[in-house]
MIZAKOL-215383 format. One record per residue (C-alpha): x, y, z. Coordinates in steps of 0.05 Angstrom, whole numbers, plus 5000, padded with zeros to 4 digits. Example, Ala and Ser with C-alpha at 12.3 -4.5 7.8 and 13.67 -1.06 7.14 Angstrom:
! MIZAKOL-215383
(atom (5246,4910,5156)) (atom (5273,4979,5143)) 
! end
This chain:
! MIZAKOL-215383
(atom (6789,1814,8379)) (atom (6808,1804,8307)) (atom (6825,1733,8284)) (atom (6863,1717,8220)) (atom (6862,1642,8204)) (atom (6895,1603,8148)) (atom (6960,1578,8119)) (atom (7009,1635,8112)) (atom (6972,1679,8162)) (atom (7039,1699,8193)) (atom (7053,1739,8130)) (atom (7000,1790,8151)) (atom (7037,1806,8217)) (atom (7061,1875,8195)) (atom (6993,1892,8166)) (atom (6960,1875,8233)) (atom (7009,1916,8274)) (atom (6999,1974,8225)) (atom (6923,1968,8233)) (atom (6933,1975,8309)) (atom (6978,2036,8300)) (atom (7037,2002,8334)) (atom (7105,2032,8320)) (atom (7153,1999,8369)) (atom (7140,1925,8377)) (atom (7176,1876,8423)) (atom (7174,1803,8401)) (atom (7166,1751,8456)) (atom (7183,1677,8454)) (atom (7213,1620,8493)) (atom (7286,1602,8480)) (atom (7264,1545,8435)) (atom (7224,1591,8389)) (atom (7279,1641,8375)) (atom (7282,1624,8300)) (atom (7208,1638,8292)) (atom (7215,1702,8332)) (atom (7269,1724,8284)) (atom (7222,1711,8226)) (atom (7170,1754,8259)) (atom (7223,1808,8271)) (atom (7241,1808,8197)) (atom (7168,1815,8177)) (atom (7159,1874,8224)) (atom (7219,1910,8196)) (atom (7235,1976,8229)) (atom (7176,1968,8277)) (atom (7212,1912,8314)) (atom (7251,1939,8373)) (atom (7279,1873,8399)) (atom (7266,1801,8420)) (atom (7255,1778,8491)) (atom (7267,1703,8488)) (atom (7259,1686,8562)) (atom (7185,1666,8567)) (atom (7176,1610,8617)) (atom (7121,1562,8638)) (atom (7072,1588,8691)) (atom (7095,1660,8680)) (atom (7141,1671,8740)) (atom (7139,1742,8766)) (atom (7215,1748,8757)) (atom (7207,1734,8683)) (atom (7152,1787,8678)) (atom (7197,1838,8712)) (atom (7254,1824,8663)) (atom (7207,1829,8603)) (atom (7176,1892,8630)) (atom (7245,1924,8637)) (atom (7262,1903,8565)) (atom (7197,1935,8541)) (atom (7210,1998,8580)) (atom (7281,2004,8554)) (atom (7257,1994,8483)) (atom (7199,2043,8492)) (atom (7153,1989,8464)) (atom (7080,2005,8451)) (atom (7061,1933,8435)) (atom (7086,1862,8434)) (atom (7080,1801,8389)) (atom (7075,1735,8426)) (atom (7102,1679,8382)) (atom (7092,1610,8413)) (atom (7047,1573,8462)) (atom (7013,1589,8528)) (atom (7077,1609,8564)) (atom (7092,1664,8514)) (atom (7020,1688,8509)) (atom (7017,1688,8585)) (atom (7078,1733,8588)) (atom (7048,1780,8537)) (atom (6984,1784,8579)) (atom (7026,1803,8640)) (atom (7058,1859,8600)) (atom (6989,1882,8577)) (atom (6966,1883,8650)) (atom (7028,1917,8678)) (atom (7049,1964,8622)) (atom (6987,1970,8579)) (atom (7020,1940,8517)) (atom (6976,1919,8459)) (atom (6985,1845,8444)) (atom (6986,1808,8377)) (atom (6987,1733,8387)) (atom (7016,1682,8339)) (atom (6999,1614,8370)) (atom (7041,1554,8352)) (atom (7008,1504,8399)) (atom (6936,1488,8419)) (atom (6937,1521,8487)) (atom (6880,1570,8472)) (atom (6905,1623,8520)) (atom (6903,1675,8465)) (atom (6827,1673,8465)) (atom (6817,1689,8538)) (atom (6819,1749,8585)) (atom (6850,1703,8638)) (atom (6920,1720,8664)) (atom (6964,1680,8711)) (atom (7027,1694,8750)) (atom (7069,1648,8794)) (atom (7106,1672,8856)) (atom (7132,1632,8914)) (atom (7103,1567,8886)) (atom (7032,1597,8883)) (atom (6997,1611,8818)) (atom (6950,1670,8820)) (atom (6899,1679,8764)) (atom (6850,1734,8746)) (atom (6807,1762,8691)) (atom (6816,1828,8657)) (atom (6795,1846,8586)) (atom (6857,1889,8580)) (atom (6899,1827,8570)) (atom (6861,1801,8510)) (atom (6904,1803,8447)) (atom (6881,1855,8397)) (atom (6894,1807,8340)) (atom (6908,1732,8335)) (atom (6941,1701,8274)) (atom (6926,1627,8269)) (atom (6973,1597,8217)) (atom (6969,1521,8212)) (atom (7036,1521,8176)) (atom (7070,1542,8241)) (atom (7045,1478,8274)) (atom (7070,1429,8221)) (atom (7135,1417,8259)) (atom (7103,1413,8328)) (atom (7130,1349,8360)) (atom (7079,1294,8370)) (atom (7084,1294,8447)) (atom (7071,1369,8449)) (atom (7016,1362,8397)) (atom (6981,1310,8440)) (atom (6986,1343,8508)) (atom (6971,1412,8480)) (atom (6909,1385,8445)) (atom (6884,1349,8507)) (atom (6896,1413,8547)) (atom (6850,1449,8497)) (atom (6797,1396,8504)) (atom (6797,1406,8579)) (atom (6775,1478,8569)) (atom (6715,1456,8529)) (atom (6696,1400,8578)) (atom (6694,1448,8636)) (atom (6656,1501,8595)) (atom (6601,1450,8583)) (atom (6584,1447,8657)) (atom (6604,1518,8677)) (atom (6552,1557,8718)) (atom (6555,1614,8667)) (atom (6552,1573,8604)) (atom (6505,1585,8545)) (atom (6478,1547,8485)) (atom (6528,1583,8440)) (atom (6588,1565,8484)) (atom (6562,1493,8489)) (atom (6559,1487,8413)) (atom (6630,1515,8407)) (atom (6655,1467,8461)) (atom (6623,1406,8429)) (atom (6652,1423,8361)) (atom (6721,1439,8390)) (atom (6724,1371,8424)) (atom (6700,1337,8360)) (atom (6753,1372,8318)) (atom (6810,1354,8365)) (atom (6787,1283,8378)) (atom (6787,1271,8303)) (atom (6852,1307,8287)) (atom (6899,1285,8343)) (atom (6901,1211,8325)) (atom (6917,1230,8253)) (atom (6973,1275,8276)) (atom (7005,1220,8319)) (atom (7012,1179,8255)) (atom (7024,1235,8205)) (atom (7048,1297,8242)) (atom (7055,1338,8178)) (atom (6984,1327,8154)) (atom (6961,1398,8136)) (atom (6887,1384,8140)) (atom (6892,1353,8208)) (atom (6936,1410,8232)) (atom (6883,1460,8209)) (atom (6827,1421,8242)) (atom (6866,1416,8307)) (atom (6880,1491,8307)) (atom (6807,1505,8293)) (atom (6788,1461,8352)) (atom (6838,1495,8397)) (atom (6810,1563,8376)) (atom (6739,1541,8395)) (atom (6761,1510,8460)) (atom (6802,1572,8479)) (atom (6742,1616,8465)) (atom (6701,1572,8512)) (atom (6754,1581,8566)) (atom (6750,1656,8558)) (atom (6674,1657,8562)) (atom (6660,1615,8624)) (atom (6681,1599,8694)) (atom (6727,1539,8700)) (atom (6717,1485,8753)) (atom (6754,1431,8791)) (atom (6798,1408,8734)) (atom (6830,1477,8724)) (atom (6836,1489,8799)) (atom (6874,1423,8807)) (atom (6919,1439,8748)) (atom (6933,1510,8773)) (atom (6953,1483,8842)) (atom (6994,1426,8813)) (atom (7030,1472,8766)) (atom (7044,1528,8815)) (atom (7060,1485,8876)) (atom (7101,1430,8842)) (atom (7123,1466,8778)) (atom (7093,1412,8734)) (atom (7090,1420,8659)) (atom (7025,1455,8642)) (atom (6997,1416,8583)) (atom (7019,1348,8609)) (atom (6984,1362,8676)) (atom (6919,1378,8640)) (atom (6926,1316,8597)) (atom (6935,1272,8658)) (atom (6878,1301,8699)) (atom (6825,1306,8644)) (atom (6795,1235,8645)) (atom (6797,1230,8721)) (atom (6761,1296,8734)) (atom (6712,1281,8677)) (atom (6695,1215,8710)) (atom (6683,1252,8775)) (atom (6641,1309,8748)) (atom (6601,1284,8689)) (atom (6551,1242,8730)) (atom (6529,1309,8760)) (atom (6527,1345,8693)) (atom (6480,1305,8646)) (atom (6477,1358,8591)) (atom (6553,1363,8588)) (atom (6558,1287,8588)) (atom (6509,1283,8529)) (atom (6547,1336,8489)) (atom (6613,1299,8500)) (atom (6582,1233,8482)) (atom (6562,1263,8415)) (atom (6630,1296,8404)) (atom (6669,1233,8421)) (atom (6618,1184,8391)) (atom (6619,1145,8456)) (atom (6569,1124,8509)) (atom (6618,1138,8566)) (atom (6656,1203,8552)) (atom (6704,1197,8610)) (atom (6725,1128,8588)) (atom (6731,1154,8516)) (atom (6777,1209,8539)) (atom (6820,1158,8576)) (atom (6822,1113,8514)) (atom (6840,1173,8470)) (atom (6898,1191,8517)) (atom (6922,1119,8513)) (atom (6917,1119,8437)) (atom (6957,1183,8433)) (atom (7011,1160,8481)) (atom (6997,1217,8530)) (atom (7021,1213,8602)) (atom (6966,1182,8645)) (atom (6988,1191,8717)) (atom (7015,1245,8762)) (atom (7069,1197,8783)) (atom (7095,1198,8711)) (atom (7102,1274,8718)) (atom (7146,1267,8780)) (atom (7094,1279,8833)) (atom (7111,1244,8899)) (atom (7055,1210,8937)) (atom (7070,1255,8997)) (atom (7056,1316,8954)) (atom (6982,1298,8945)) (atom (6960,1323,9013)) (atom (6990,1391,9000)) (atom (6954,1395,8933)) (atom (6889,1374,8966)) (atom (6895,1427,9020)) (atom (6910,1483,8970)) (atom (6850,1463,8926)) (atom (6802,1462,8985)) (atom (6828,1528,9012)) (atom (6800,1567,8952)) (atom (6756,1521,8910)) (atom (6728,1538,8841)) (atom (6655,1531,8822)) (atom (6641,1458,8804)) (atom (6579,1417,8786)) (atom (6594,1367,8841)) (atom (6612,1387,8912)) (atom (6682,1366,8931)) (atom (6701,1344,9002)) (atom (6766,1323,9031)) (atom (6755,1248,9024)) (atom (6731,1252,8952)) (atom (6789,1296,8932)) (atom (6838,1249,8965)) (atom (6808,1191,8926)) (atom (6810,1230,8860)) (atom (6883,1250,8869)) (atom (6901,1178,8889)) (atom (6870,1153,8824)) (atom (6905,1206,8783)) (atom (6972,1189,8817)) (atom (6968,1114,8810)) (atom (6927,1107,8746)) (atom (6875,1062,8779)) 
! end
C-alpha cells in the first residue's frame, strides 16, 4: 500500500483518490467523527457521494449491511475511512463484500489500517480472517488529526498498538525485519505516551506515537497473533467490551504469562522499555498512564470468566506457551482482580 505521513497529510486526500482512479467515494466515520468526515467530504469535492456515520465497535454485521446498502445506493467505487479501528474495520468489510477500494485516514493508534485482517461480530461472536483484498490502497497518517485525541483514548489506543508488537515478537511466522519494527514501535510509544498524558497537544510526541502505531500495525499485519489477541477477540465479541481498553488491560498479564517461554521477545522488549522485567514495565507504564488495569473495571462479572475461558480453548490461536484450562482460569482471575 501507499503511505503518506506528515502534518497536513489529509490535504492530499483528493490527490490520492485521483491516483486510484476513484470517482464516487463514500466517507465512513463514527457519529463522533462527523465533523472530520465533513472536512474529508469538502476536500473530495464532487467525488464525494455521501457520508455513512454509523461505524461501530467490533463491526456488527447489521452495521456492515447498512453501510453496504448506502454504498450500493450511491454507486460508490471506493470509500474513505476517517477515524479509528471501528471505522477502518467497517471499510474493510465493504472491501470484502463489495470490492470497494479503501483509503484510510487514521485518527487513533489502532493500526488496523496496516493489516489484511478483517473482523465481524454476529450473535456475540467475533469472526476474524485474512484477505489482502481488505488492505487500504492508501493510508494518510496526519499527526495533526491526533492533536485533539482525548488522553484516555490516546493511552488505551497506544497500549493496544503495543500489544500488536509484543505478540509479533513471539509469533511463529516472525522475522528479523518484523522484530526490528516491533521493537522500535514499542520504543516509540513507550516514550511518547507519558509525554502525551502530560501535554496532549505536543506535536513531536503525537508524531512519534503515530509512527509507533504504524510500525506496530504493520507487525500485526505480517504475523500470526497469539493468546493476547484471542482473549481480546473473545472478550470483545462475547461481552461487547471496548476494544482498546480490553487490550490495555490484558497486555501486562499475558506478557507475564508468555515471555518466560519467549526469550528473544523478552530481550527485545527489555531493550525497547529499558527494563529488566518487560511485563512489570508494561504494568508500570499502564499505571503511569492511568489506563484501566482490570477486567472488573470494564464491567466484566466474575461469572463471565468461565464463558470466556471456554470460548478461548474451543479455538485457540498459536502461542509460545501451551495454555490449559487451569492456567487460563488463573490468568483470567489475575486480569479480573488485578492481583
